[in-house]
C-alpha positions in Angstrom: -2.3 -38.0 13.2 -4.1 -39.6 10.2 -2.5 -38.9 6.8 -5.8 -37.3 5.5 -5.6 -34.8 8.4 -2.0 -34.0 7.6 -2.9 -33.4 3.9 -5.8 -31.2 4.8 -3.7 -29.2 7.2 -1.0 -28.8 4.6 -3.5 -27.7 2.0 -5.1 -25.3 4.4 -1.7 -23.7 5.3 -1.1 -23.2 1.6 -4.6 -21.8 1.0 -5.6 -24.6 -1.2 -8.8 -25.5 0.7 -11.8 -23.8 -0.9 -13.3 -21.2 1.3 -15.1 -18.7 -0.9 -18.4 -19.2 -2.9 -16.6 -19.0 -6.2 -14.1 -21.7 -5.2 -16.9 -24.0 -4.0 -18.8 -23.4 -7.2 -15.7 -24.2 -9.3 -15.1 -27.4 -7.3 -18.8 -28.4 -7.8 -18.6 -27.8 -11.6 -15.3 -29.7 -11.7 -17.0 -32.7 -10.0 -19.8 -32.6 -12.6 -17.2 -32.4 -15.4 -15.4 -35.5 -14.0 -18.7 -37.4 -13.6 -19.6 -36.6 -17.3 -16.1 -37.9 -18.4 -16.6 -41.1 -16.5 -20.1 -41.5 -17.9 -18.9 -41.0 -21.4 -16.1 -43.5 -20.9 -18.6 -46.1 -19.6 -20.9 -45.5 -22.5 -18.0 -46.0 -24.9 -17.1 -49.2 -23.2 -20.7 -50.4 -23.4 -20.8 -49.7 -27.1 -23.2 -46.8 -26.9 -21.0 -44.5 -29.0 -23.9 -42.3 -30.2 -25.0 -41.6 -26.6 -21.4 -40.9 -25.6 -21.1 -38.4 -28.5 -24.1 -36.4 -27.2 -22.2 -35.7 -24.0 -19.2 -34.1 -25.8 -20.9 -30.7 -26.2 -21.7 -30.5 -22.5 -18.2 -31.7 -21.5 -16.6 -29.1 -23.7 -18.9 -26.3 -22.4 -18.4 -27.2 -18.8 -14.6 -27.5 -19.5 -14.5 -23.9 -20.6 -16.5 -22.7 -17.7 -14.4 -24.6 -15.2 -11.2 -23.4 -16.8 -12.4 -19.7 -16.5 -13.5 -20.2 -12.9 -10.3 -22.0 -12.0 -8.3 -19.1 -13.6 -10.2 -16.6 -11.4 -9.6 -18.7 -8.3 -6.0 -19.1 -9.2 -5.6 -15.4 -9.6 -7.2 -14.8 -6.2 -5.0 -17.4 -4.6 -1.9 -15.9 -6.2 -2.8 -12.4 -5.1 -3.6 -13.5 -1.5 -0.9 -16.0 -0.8 2.0 -15.3 -3.2 1.7 -11.5 -3.6 1.1 -11.0 0.1 4.8 -10.9 0.6 6.5 -7.7 -0.4 9.5 -9.7 -1.7 7.3 -11.7 -4.0 5.5 -8.6 -5.2 8.9 -7.0 -6.0 10.0 -10.1 -7.8 6.8 -10.2 -9.9 7.2 -6.4 -10.6 10.8 -6.9 -11.7 9.7 -9.8 -13.9 7.1 -7.7 -15.7 9.1 -4.4 -15.9 12.5 -6.0 -16.4 12.8 -9.7 -17.2 9.8 -9.9 -19.5 10.6 -6.8 -21.6 14.3 -7.9 -21.9 13.2 -11.4 -22.9 10.8 -10.0 -25.4 13.5 -7.7 -26.7 16.0 -10.5 -27.0 13.4 -12.7 -28.7 12.4 -10.0 -31.1 16.1 -9.3 -31.8 16.8 -12.9 -32.4 13.8 -13.3 -34.6 14.6 -10.1 -36.5 18.2 -11.2 -36.8 17.1 -14.6 -38.1 14.8 -13.0 -40.7 17.4 -10.4 -41.7 20.1 -13.1 -42.0 17.7 -15.4 -43.9 16.9 -12.5 -46.3 20.5 -11.7 -46.7 21.3 -15.3 -47.4 18.6 -15.6 -50.0 19.6 -12.2 -51.4 23.2 -13.4 -51.8 22.1 -16.6 -53.5 19.7 -14.7 -55.9 22.4 -12.2 -56.5 24.8 -14.9 -57.5 22.2 -16.3 -59.9 21.8 -12.9 -61.5 25.6 -12.6 -61.8 25.6 -15.9 -63.6 22.8 -14.7 -65.8 24.7 -11.5 -66.7 27.8 -13.6 -67.5 25.7 -15.9 -69.7 24.1 -12.9 -71.4 27.6 -11.5 -72.2 28.7 -14.9 -73.5 25.6 -15.2 -75.6 26.2 -11.7 -77.1 29.8 -12.7 -77.9 28.5 -15.9 -79.6 25.9 -13.9 -81.6 28.7 -11.6 -82.8 30.9 -14.5 -83.6 28.1 -16.2 -85.6 27.4 -12.9 -87.5 30.9 -11.9 -88.3 32.8 -15.1 -88.6 29.9 -17.5 -89.5 30.9 -19.8 -86.7 28.6 -22.7 -85.8 26.8 -22.7 -82.5 28.2 -26.2 -81.7 31.8 -25.0 -82.2 31.3 -22.0 -80.0 29.6 -24.1 -77.3 32.4 -26.6 -77.4 35.0 -23.9 -76.9 33.2 -22.3 -74.0 35.0 -23.0 -70.7 32.9 -20.7 -68.5 29.7 -22.6 -68.9 30.5 -26.3 -69.5 27.5 -28.1 -71.0 26.1 -24.8 -72.5 23.9 -25.2 -75.5 23.6 -22.6 -78.2 20.9 -22.4 -80.8 19.9 -20.0 -83.6 16.2 -20.1 -84.1 14.0 -18.0 -86.3 11.8 -15.6 -84.4 8.6 -17.2 -85.9 9.4 -20.5 -84.2 9.8 -19.0 -80.8 7.1 -18.3 -78.2 5.3 -15.1 -79.0 6.2 -13.4 -75.7 9.9 -13.2 -76.7 10.5 -10.2 -79.0 13.3 -8.0 -77.6 15.4 -10.7 -76.0 15.4 -12.4 -72.6 17.8 -13.3 -69.7 16.8 -15.4 -66.7 15.6 -18.7 -65.3 13.0 -20.6 -67.3 11.2 -23.8 -66.8 10.7 -26.2 -69.6 9.3 -29.8 -69.4 10.1 -30.2 -65.7 13.6 -28.7 -65.8 14.9 -25.3 -65.0 17.5 -23.5 -67.2 19.4 -20.3 -67.1 18.7 -19.0 -70.5 19.4 -15.9 -72.5 18.2 -14.8 -76.0 19.6 -12.1 -78.2 18.2 -10.8 -81.5 20.1 -11.9 -84.7 19.7 -11.3 -88.4 20.6 -14.1 -90.8 20.0 -14.9 -94.4 16.6 -16.4 -93.6 15.3 -13.3 -91.7 15.0 -12.3 -88.1 16.3 -14.9 -85.6 17.6 -15.2 -82.1 20.7 -16.7 -80.6 19.7 -18.7 -77.5 22.1 -19.9 -74.9 20.9 -22.3 -72.2 22.6 -23.8 -69.1 20.9 -26.5 -67.2 20.4 -25.7 -63.6 21.9 -28.8 -62.1 24.3 -29.7 -59.3 27.3 -28.3 -61.1 25.6 -25.0 -61.8 24.1 -24.8 -58.3 27.5 -25.8 -56.8 29.2 -22.7 -58.3 26.7 -20.5 -56.6 26.7 -22.4 -53.3 30.4 -22.1 -53.0 29.9 -18.5 -51.9 26.8 -19.0 -49.8 26.7 -22.6 -48.4 24.5 -25.5 -49.3 21.6 -24.7 -51.7 18.5 -26.5 -52.8 16.3 -25.4 -55.6 12.7 -26.8 -55.4 10.7 -27.4 -58.6 7.0 -28.0 -58.7 7.0 -29.3 -62.3 6.9 -33.1 -62.9 10.3 -34.7 -63.8 10.6 -36.4 -67.1 12.5 -39.6 -67.1 14.5 -40.9 -70.1 15.5 -39.0 -73.2 13.7 -35.8 -73.9 12.7 -34.5 -77.3 13.6 -30.9 -78.1 11.0 -28.4 -78.8 9.6 -28.0 -82.3 11.7 -24.8 -82.4 14.8 -27.0 -82.9 16.4 -27.1 -79.4 18.8 -30.0 -79.3 18.2 -33.3 -77.6 21.3 -32.8 -75.5 19.5 -30.2 -73.4 17.1 -32.6 -71.8 19.4 -35.6 -71.5 22.0 -33.6 -69.5 19.5 -31.9 -67.1 17.4 -34.6 -65.4 16.6 -33.8 -61.7 15.3 -36.3 -59.2 12.4 -35.8 -56.8 11.7 -32.3 -58.1 14.7 -30.6 -56.3 18.4 -29.9 -56.9 20.9 -29.7 -54.0 24.5 -28.7 -54.1 27.2 -27.2 -51.9 28.2 -27.6 -48.3 28.4 -25.4 -45.2 31.8 -24.0 -44.3 33.5 -24.7 -41.1 32.7 -22.5 -38.1 35.0 -19.5 -37.5 34.3 -19.3 -33.8 32.1 -20.9 -31.2 29.1 -18.7 -31.8 29.3 -19.2 -35.6 26.1 -21.1 -35.8 24.3 -22.7 -38.8 20.9 -21.6 -39.8 18.4 -22.4 -42.5 17.0 -20.0 -45.0 14.5 -20.0 -47.8 13.1 -17.6 -50.3 11.3 -17.2 -53.6 13.1 -17.0 -56.9 11.2 -16.1 -60.1 11.2 -18.6 -62.9 9.5 -17.9 -66.3 7.5 -20.5 -68.1 9.2 -20.8 -71.5 6.0 -21.7 -73.4 3.7 -18.9 -72.3 6.0 -16.5 -70.6 4.1 -16.5 -67.3 6.2 -16.0 -64.2 6.2 -18.8 -61.6 7.8 -18.8 -58.2 10.2 -21.4 -57.1 11.7 -21.9 -53.6 15.5 -21.5 -53.2 16.7 -22.6 -49.7 19.7 -23.9 -48.0 21.9 -23.7 -45.0 24.7 -21.3 -44.2 26.6 -19.8 -41.3 26.7 -16.3 -39.7 30.3 -15.8 -40.8 29.5 -16.6 -44.4 26.6 -14.1 -44.6 28.6 -11.5 -42.7 31.6 -11.9 -45.1 29.4 -11.6 -48.1 27.6 -8.5 -46.7 30.8 -6.7 -45.8 32.5 -7.6 -49.1 29.5 -6.4 -51.1 29.2 -3.1 -49.1 33.0 -2.5 -49.2 33.1 -2.1 -45.3 35.8 -3.5 -43.1 34.5 -6.7 -41.6 36.8 -6.5 -38.6 35.5 -3.1 -37.5 31.9 -4.0 -37.8 32.5 -7.3 -35.9 34.2 -5.4 -33.1 31.4 -2.8 -33.0 28.7 -5.5 -32.9 30.6 -7.5 -30.2 31.1 -4.4 -28.2 27.4 -3.5 -28.4 26.5 -7.0 -27.3 28.9 -6.9 -24.4 27.6 -3.5 -23.4 24.1 -4.8 -23.5 24.9 -7.8 -21.3 26.8 -5.6 -18.9 23.9 -3.2 -18.6 21.5 -6.0 -18.1 23.7 -7.6 -15.4 24.2 -4.2 -13.6 20.4 -3.7 -13.7 19.9 -7.2 -12.4 22.4 -6.7 -9.5 20.9 -3.3 -8.7 17.4 -4.8 -8.7 18.5 -7.7 -6.4 20.2 -5.3 -4.1 17.2 -3.0 -3.9 14.9 -5.9 -3.4 17.1 -7.2 -0.5 17.2 -3.8 1.1 13.4 -3.2 0.8 12.4 -6.7 1.9 14.9 -6.6 4.7 13.5 -3.3 6.0 9.9 -4.5 5.6 10.6 -7.8 7.3 12.3 -5.9 10.2 9.3 -3.6 10.5 6.9 -6.5 10.3 8.8 -8.4 13.1 8.9 -5.3 15.2 5.1 -4.8 14.9 4.7 -8.4 16.0 6.8 -7.7 19.1 4.7 -4.5 19.7 1.5 -6.5 19.3 2.7 -8.9 22.0 3.4 -6.0 24.3 7.2 -6.2 24.0 8.1 -2.5 23.7 11.8 -3.2 24.4 12.4 -4.5 20.9 14.5 -2.3 18.6 15.3 -2.7 14.9 19.0 -3.1 14.0 19.4 -0.4 11.4 22.2 -1.0 8.9 21.5 1.2 5.9 21.3 4.9 5.4 18.3 5.6 3.2 14.6 6.4 3.6 13.7 2.9 4.7 16.4 3.1 7.3 15.0 6.4 8.4 11.6 4.7 8.7 13.1 2.0 10.9 14.8 4.7 13.0 11.4 6.4 13.3 9.8 3.1 14.3 12.5 2.7 17.0 11.8 6.2 18.2 8.1 5.6 18.2 8.6 2.4 20.2 10.7 4.2 22.7 8.1 6.9 22.9 5.4 4.3 23.4 7.4 2.6 26.1 7.8 6.0 27.9 4.1 6.8 27.3 3.0 3.5 28.8 5.3 4.1 31.8 3.8 7.5 32.2 0.3 6.1 31.7 1.0 3.6 34.5 2.3 6.4 36.7 -0.7 8.4 35.8 -3.0 5.5 36.6 -1.2 5.1 39.9 -1.6 8.8 40.7 -5.2 8.6 39.5 -5.8 5.8 41.9 -4.2 7.7 44.7 -6.3 10.7 43.8 -9.4 8.5 44.0 -8.3 7.5 47.4 -7.7 11.1 48.3 -11.2 11.9 47.0 -12.7 9.2 49.2 -10.8 10.5 52.2 -11.7 14.1 51.5 -15.4 13.1 51.0 -15.3 11.8 54.6 -14.1 15.3 55.8 -17.4 16.9 54.6 -20.4 16.6 56.9 -21.9 13.1 56.6 -25.0 13.7 58.6 -26.6 17.1 58.4 -28.4 18.1 61.6 -29.4 21.6 62.5 -31.1 22.9 65.6 -34.8 23.3 66.5 -34.9 26.8 64.7 -32.3 26.3 62.0 -32.1 23.8 59.1 -28.8 23.3 57.2 -27.6 21.9 53.9 -24.3 22.0 52.0 -22.8 20.7 48.8 -19.3 20.7 47.2 -18.6 19.7 43.6 -14.9 19.6 42.8 -13.7 20.7 39.4 -11.2 18.0 39.6 -11.0 14.8 41.6 -10.2 16.6 44.9 -11.4 20.0 46.0 -9.9 23.1 47.4 -13.2 24.3 48.8 -14.1 23.7 52.4 -17.3 23.7 54.4 -18.3 22.1 57.7 -21.0 22.1 60.3 -19.8 22.2 63.9 -22.1 20.9 66.6 -21.9 22.4 70.1 -24.9 20.7 71.5 -28.5 20.7 70.6 -28.9 24.5 70.7 -25.6 25.6 69.1 -24.1 25.0 65.7 -21.1 26.4 63.8 -20.9 27.1 60.1 -17.5 27.1 58.3 -17.1 27.9 54.6 -13.7 28.4 53.0 -11.8 28.5 49.7 -8.1 27.4 49.5 -5.7 29.1 47.2 -4.7 26.9 44.2 -6.2 23.6 43.0 -5.5 19.9 43.2 -3.6 18.0 45.8 -1.9 21.0 47.5 -5.3 22.8 48.0 -6.8 19.6 49.3 -4.0 19.1 51.8 -4.4 22.7 53.0 -8.2 22.1 53.2 -7.6 19.0 55.4 -5.3 21.1 57.6 -8.0 23.8 58.1 -10.6 21.1 58.7 -8.4 19.4 61.3 -7.6 22.7 63.0 -11.2 23.8 63.2 -12.4 20.4 64.4 -9.6 20.3 67.0 -10.8 23.7 68.3 -14.3 22.3 68.3 -13.3 19.3 70.4 -11.4 21.6 72.8 -14.5 23.7 73.3 -16.6 20.6 73.9 -14.2 19.3 76.5 -14.3 22.6 78.3 -18.0 22.6 78.3 -18.1 19.0 79.5 -15.7 19.7 82.3 -17.8 22.6 83.5 -20.9 20.4 83.5 -19.1 17.7 85.5 -17.8 20.0 88.2 -20.9 22.1 88.7 -22.2 22.4 92.3 -25.7 21.5 91.3 -27.8 20.5 88.4 -28.8 24.0 87.6 -25.2 25.2 87.4 -24.3 22.2 85.2 -27.1 22.9 82.8 -26.0 26.6 82.6 -22.3 25.6 82.0 -23.3 23.1 79.3 -24.9 26.0 77.4 -21.8 28.2 77.5 -21.2 29.8 74.1 -18.1 28.7 72.2 -15.2 31.1 71.8 -15.6 34.0 69.4 -15.0 33.3 65.7 -12.6 36.2 65.6 -10.4 34.6 68.1 -10.6 31.3 66.3 -9.6 32.9 63.0 -6.7 34.6 64.8 -5.4 31.3 66.1 -6.0 29.5 62.7 -4.1 32.3 60.9 -1.1 32.0 63.1 -1.1 28.2 62.8 -1.3 28.2 59.0 1.4 30.9 58.6 3.8 28.8 60.6 3.0 25.4 59.1 2.5 26.1 55.4 4.4 27.7 52.5 4.4 31.5 52.3 2.3 31.6 49.2 -0.4 29.4 50.6 -3.5 30.9 52.2 -7.2 30.5 52.5 -10.4 32.5 52.8 -12.7 31.4 55.6 -16.1 32.4 56.9 -16.8 31.2 60.5 -20.1 31.7 62.3 -21.8 30.3 65.4 -25.6 30.2 65.6 -27.3 30.2 69.1 -30.7 28.6 69.0 -31.7 30.3 72.3 -31.6 33.9 71.0 -31.6 33.0 67.2 -28.5 35.0 66.6 -25.5 34.3 64.4 -22.1 35.5 65.5 -19.6 35.5 62.6 -16.2 36.7 61.3 -15.2 36.7 57.7 -11.5 36.2 56.8 -11.5 37.4 53.1 -14.2 35.0 51.9 -17.0 36.1 49.6 -19.5 37.7 51.9 -22.4 35.3 52.7 -25.9 36.7 52.1 -28.9 36.6 54.3 -32.0 36.6 52.1 -35.0 37.9 54.1 -38.6 36.8 53.6 -39.4 40.2 52.0 -36.5 39.8 49.4 -34.1 42.2 51.1 -30.4 41.2 51.3 -27.8 41.5 54.0 -24.1 40.8 53.3 -22.0 39.5 56.2 -18.7 41.3 55.5 -17.3 42.0 59.0 -13.9 40.3 59.6 -10.5 40.7 58.1 -8.0 39.5 55.6 -7.3 35.9 54.5 -5.7 33.4 56.9 -2.2 32.0 56.5 -0.7 34.9 54.5 0.4 37.3 57.2 1.8 36.4 60.6 -0.4 38.5 62.9 -3.7 39.9 62.0 -6.7 40.8 64.1 -10.3 39.9 63.0 -13.5 41.6 63.8 -16.8 39.8 64.5 -20.5 40.7 64.3 -23.7 39.3 65.6 -26.8 39.4 63.5 -30.3 38.2 64.3 -32.0 35.7 61.9 -35.8 36.0 61.5 -38.2 33.2 60.5 -38.0 32.6 56.8 -34.5 34.1 56.4 -32.1 32.1 54.2 -28.4 32.2 54.9 -26.4 31.7 51.7 -22.6 31.0 51.7 -20.8 30.1 48.5 -17.4 30.0 46.8 -16.2 31.9 43.7 -17.0 28.7 41.7 -20.7 29.7 42.0 -20.5 33.3 40.8 -17.5 33.4 38.4 -18.4 30.9 35.7 -18.7 32.7 32.3 -20.3 32.4 28.9 -20.7 34.8 26.1 -23.1 36.9 28.3 -20.6 37.3 31.2 -20.4 35.9 34.7 -23.2 34.1 36.5 -23.0 36.5 39.4 -24.6 36.9 42.8 -27.7 38.4 41.4 -28.7 35.3 39.4 -27.8 33.1 42.4 -30.1 35.2 44.7 -32.9 35.2 42.0 -32.7 31.4 41.7 -32.8 30.8 45.4 -35.6 33.3 45.9 -37.6 31.6 43.2 -37.5 28.3 44.9 -37.2 29.4 48.6 -40.4 27.5 49.5 -38.8 24.1 48.6 -36.5 22.1 50.8 -32.9 23.3 51.0 -31.7 20.2 49.0 -34.1 21.0 46.2 -33.1 24.7 46.2 -29.5 23.6 46.0 -30.2 21.3 43.0 -31.9 24.2 41.1 -29.1 26.5 41.9 -26.4 24.0 40.6 -28.5 23.3 37.5 -28.8 27.0 36.7 -25.0 27.2 36.9 -24.5 24.2 34.7 -26.9 25.6 32.1 -24.9 28.9 32.3 -21.6 27.1 31.7 -23.0 24.8 28.9 -20.9 22.0 27.5 -17.6 23.6 28.7 -15.6 22.1 31.5 -16.4 23.2 35.1 -13.8 25.9 35.7 -13.6 25.8 39.5 -14.9 24.0 42.6 -18.5 24.7 43.4 -19.5 25.0 47.1 -22.9 26.1 48.3 -24.1 26.2 52.0 -27.7 27.1 52.8 -29.3 27.6 56.3 -32.9 28.6 56.8 -34.5 30.1 60.0 -37.5 28.1 61.0 
């Protein structure tokens, strides 16, 4: 396989081949963007810088459009290919509801801790500067008292000072000082590029109001005393540095002040970071503003004080200043950190466990559905847990088992349905296939089963060109059992018919002459009453006790146009005369097959031209709707209305009337209708 085909197939499997309109449009714009880049590059090589510059706007615009489109395409791809899996969805969910918030919380905690520690570090450094300023103010007040009471000179007092080596003391009249100093001052001041810790106290001498001013140059020694408690410190000055000897102010400050306090590069650094106490005792940098007053005009200017310290240094300073046991706080903080880590780990383990259980159950269900889709209903899920997802898998196994049984039942039903179809075809052969009456009587019959097979029975028995038998019956029950009993009755009646035909044929064969043979061939068949008696005894002996049938049996003689019949419990057939009068054929007896020995009566009636013989089953008269049963009266009215039509058309109208009466409901029972009309 060519390498290009392999690459294309791999990209297609990963969903990287563009298929949507948006993806194709993004690819098209990306091509235009690349072409513009190449064109700009060629123009630059050709020295057409101005023409190349005109393309920059279009390249930038298309770049933004392509970036937005690719973002949408990437989100679609991510949702379709990455988030399709429940496992990946859960992982993304846990990332957004667990990992991302925890990461943000930790980041915020670290940033907040860093800011707090930095502020604490700069606070401790500034506090130490204030402590030094307060000590200098106290020393200056003592010097002012010493000058006032003992008339000591400032130089002598400064030389004897061991707390602030290099301290300068001056007594200056108030008129020679900057105007903003009236009530004294203590703090950092900037003067000619240097920073001093300076304090001024009011003093009264023989020349008038004055001030005693003590100044300590902020140099490495001074900054080192402060840094010993904090770490390394650096004080940044924005003022220019003066090189060489400095002249004092006109107010009389000594030259020694400037000569001792020269700083290089506008910053002063001192101190060092202490050794770590433990592995997590990390170094960190800090910086913060410190106010410095301009000595000439009194304006406050901000300088930066920064440095490097350790966690243990800040922590020790904080606990010492608050008067709290450092060990107890450290234990509490470490305990909280350990508890937080334990909670996060437990949550992570629980999340992983839940994810494994959920994805395992979903994967099992997905694999099971694939087996079901392939028609493998024997596959079962191995359930290991005891939760709702496990219950779902158990339900799936139960559903699969039910489907397997249902399919087996469906196959069995289809097999039975096929057998019923065969039974229907066989039963259809039992009904008269070719309807032929006599010269004076036309016949027609129909049977519509409510199910596949019918329990109704009708038949036309031919005894020659001038004699015909009519049999109409209804078997108890429905379905296969009724159809089998119907076949039994059909066989018995036909067997008796064949027996009669054989006897008639024998009589014709052994007649002494042609006249006698013709007379014997027209011998009437046995009486219907006797036939019903024989059939009743046969059914009682060969069927179950609860099985029985109703049966009307009649024989029509074309010579004298008479019908001899016997009715064994069947709905009485009706003879509808031309003038509309009705005769019911009720003579006979009880049903056949229910009692062992029953006698049946018979009767002979004459049929006149135009008379219509109507035999039917209860499926004709008993269908109901909200108005009641269809009934015999409606059947008679329908047949009377269409009596001039052929019997087949009359039957169609009668069946249609019944269907209209039933409506959309299912046909409740077998429908059988037999018509005979005297010509």
